[in-house]
C-alpha positions in Angstrom: 105.0 203.4 -122.0 102.8 200.5 -123.0 101.5 198.5 -119.9 102.9 195.6 -121.4 106.5 197.1 -121.3 105.6 198.3 -117.5 104.5 194.8 -116.6 107.6 193.1 -118.0 109.9 195.6 -116.5 108.2 195.4 -112.9 107.8 191.6 -113.0 110.3 189.9 -115.4 113.0 190.3 -113.3 111.5 188.7 -110.2 110.0 185.9 -112.4 113.6 185.3 -113.7 115.0 185.1 -109.9 111.9 182.7 -109.1 112.5 180.4 -111.9 116.0 180.2 -111.2 115.4 179.6 -107.5 112.7 176.9 -108.4 115.4 175.3 -110.7 118.0 175.4 -108.0 115.8 173.7 -105.5 114.7 170.9 -107.9 111.2 172.2 -108.3 110.4 171.1 -111.9 106.6 171.4 -111.8 106.6 174.7 -110.3 109.2 176.1 -112.4 107.5 175.1 -115.5 104.3 176.7 -114.2 105.8 180.1 -113.6 108.2 179.8 -116.9 104.7 179.4 -118.8 103.5 182.7 -117.2 106.8 184.3 -117.9 106.6 183.3 -121.7 103.1 184.8 -121.9 104.4 188.3 -119.8 107.1 188.7 -122.5 104.8 188.0 -125.5 102.1 190.4 -124.4 101.6 193.2 -126.8 98.4 194.6 -125.6 96.5 195.1 -122.4 94.1 192.1 -123.3 97.2 189.9 -123.8 98.5 191.1 -120.5 95.5 190.1 -118.6 96.3 186.5 -119.0 99.6 186.1 -117.3 98.6 188.6 -114.7 95.6 186.7 -113.6 97.6 183.8 -113.5 99.9 185.2 -111.2 97.2 186.6 -109.0 95.8 183.3 -108.8 99.0 181.1 -108.2 98.6 180.8 -104.5 95.5 178.9 -105.0 97.4 176.1 -106.9 98.4 174.7 -103.9 102.4 174.7 -104.5 104.6 174.6 -101.4 107.8 176.6 -101.4 110.9 177.4 -99.5 111.2 180.7 -97.6 113.6 182.3 -100.3 110.6 181.4 -103.0 107.9 182.8 -100.6 109.5 186.1 -100.3 109.8 186.5 -104.3 106.5 185.2 -104.9 105.0 187.6 -102.3 106.8 190.3 -104.2 105.7 189.3 -107.7 102.2 189.2 -106.3 102.2 192.6 -105.0 103.4 193.9 -108.4 100.9 191.7 -110.2 98.0 193.0 -107.9 99.2 196.6 -108.7 99.1 195.8 -112.4 95.6 194.1 -112.4 94.0 197.1 -110.7 95.7 199.3 -113.4 94.2 197.1 -116.2 90.8 197.0 -114.4 90.7 200.6 -114.4 92.1 201.4 -117.6 90.2 203.6 -120.2 89.0 201.5 -123.1 91.0 201.7 -126.4 89.5 204.4 -128.7 89.2 203.7 -132.6 
């Protein structure tokens, strides 16, 4: 299975839940941030395109958003998955032509 598909399957549903929760809480800026990441994740077709949303997820904690406890749990799970995927991308064999 393609890494992009694996990433979408691992992170996509969690991002969907996160975005719904942020929308429920009225946090439009945070929702827009994670919605943009989700769009990039779903559009990624190759490892190089997958790197941007994974990196953005990995550095989301540095943005400085404050979250509710429900959102904190979702973000922790997403970051855990993103870190796993980032490690896989880091050690991936280069494509052969």
